[in-house]
Structure formats: structure tokens, C-alpha cells
N, C-alpha and C positions, 0 to 999 in steps of 0.2 A: 438113386432118386436125387433130383436137384433140390437144393435148399431154397426156401422162400426168402426173398429179401424185402426189407422195407424200402419204400421210396420216399423221397422228399420232392415236392414240386417247387421249382424256383421261378420267380417272376423278376424280370429286369424292369425297373421302374425309376421314376424321378423322386418319389416321396415314399420310401418303404413303409414307415409307420402308418401313414394315411391309407395306403392301399391294403396293408395287412388288417387294419381295423375294419375296413369295408368288407373284406372277405370273412372276418370273424362274424360280422352281422349276417352275411349271406348264408354261411354254413353252420352257424351255431358253434364256431370254434372259439377258443380262448387264447389269450396271451399267456405263455408259460411264465413261471416265476423267474425273477431276475437271477443272475449268477450269485452264488454264495458270497456274502460280504457286502452286498448292495441291497438297500431297502426297496429301490425301484429301478426300472429300466432307465429312467432319466438320470439317476445317480450313476449307473453303469456307463451310460453314453457320455456323460460329462468327464469320466475318467479316461476316455479314449483320446488319442491325438486328434486335433481339430479336424484334420482331413478325413477321419473315420467316423466322426460324430454324425449320427443320422443316416449312416450308410447301409444299415441292414436292420431288419425286424423279422419276427416270425410269429406264427400262430399254429395251434395244434388242436386236434380233435380231443375234447375232454375225455372221451371214452378210450382213447388210444387206438381205435380201430382204423381211422382214416389217416392219410398221409399228412405229414407236417408240411406246412407251406412256408417258404422262405422268400423274402423280398429283399433284393439288393439294388442299391442305387447304381445306375449307369449314366454316363454323360449324354448318350444319344437318345433321342425320342423314338417312339414307335413309328416305323415307316411302312411296313407291309403287313398283310394278314398273318396271324399266328399260324404256325404249322402244327402246333399242339394246343388244345384248349380243354377247359373243364366243361363237363356236362353236369349241370345241377339237376338231380333227379327229383322233380316235384310231381310228375304225372305218371309215375310207374304204376302199371296195372290199370290205368284209366284209358278210356277210348272216347272218341267222338266229342260231343259237347261237354261232357264231364271233364275230359282231359284239357280241352281248350279253356274252360273256366279256371282250372287249377293253374295253368300256365299264365293266364291273364292276371289272376290274383297275385301270384308271386312276382310277376313283372311289375305290377303297381307298387308292391312293397319295395322292390329293388330300385325302381326309378326314384322313389322318395329318398333312398340312400345315396343317390348320385349316379346310378347306372343309366345307360342309354339303351332304349328299346331299338331293336333291329327288325329284321324281317321275320314274319310268321311263315313257317313252312308247314303247309297243311298236309294231312295224311294222304298217302297214295297207296298203290297196291303192295308196297313193301315196307314202308315206314309210317310210324305214327307221327302226329304233329309235334313240332318243336318250335322254339322261339329263339332267334339269335339276339344276343345282347352284347354290350360292352361294359366293362367295369369303369371306374372313375379315371383311369388313365388310358382307356381305349382298347384294353385287351379283350378279345372276343371270348365269349362263353355262350353256352346254350342252356336254356331251360328245356328239360327233356321229360 
């Protein structure tokens, strides 16, 4: 029997802490405690060499069930569509107008946080409706 492994999802970005805090709000995640010996993450960051300051940040599911999200600064900006993206499950079990209402309500909340609304994909013979969006640095995700 294969062992189950935990995964971490890593985002390349320009401003790791800003993007991490956005995803904390989206998913109800939290910033983990700073390393031992540091009162805050800012204290830890200031202890790093200047070229590493602000280079990474993380957030985690407070229940421990979901994957850790890690954000790392990269020099290049986003150029093309993501090949992997997150589906934020807000309409699970809902269909029709009830599902659309749940997607729209969450979209409104996330736009207020800085997300960008994309295209609404309406239900067809195989798939239920979902809504494409982008986070504050343009990474695509779906409200599903």
C-alpha cells in the first residue's frame, strides 16, 4: 500500500506576504507562528540577509487538514496562464440558481479583497457552473 504524502502548494509572486494574506482571507487560513526565538515574522525577516528579506511567506489551514501554501518571491512577472490552479469550493452540492448565487456572493467578497472577476462558465451537460477569477497578482483560480 502506498503511503499518503502531504503536499504544499507554492506560488511564485512579487510580494509573498501580501499574496499570502490575501489567500488567508480567501480560505480562512492563518499565518503560522514565527520560528522559535522570534516574537513576530517581522523580527525574523529583519534577521535575514537583506536579499532574503520579504522573499517568502506561508499560510496554513488552522485545522491541519488542507495543504500549506508557500509564497516565494521571483524576479519575473506572470506571463501566461497557470497550468495548475486552485478551485475554491463554494458551491459544492448546489445546482442552478442556488449555485450561481453562492458563486456570485463569494465573488463579491473576493473582489473587495482585490481579486479580479473572470468569466462565468455556466452549467452544461457535464459540468456545473464555475467562475474564473484572478488573485491580487493575476494567478488564476476558480470558484467552484
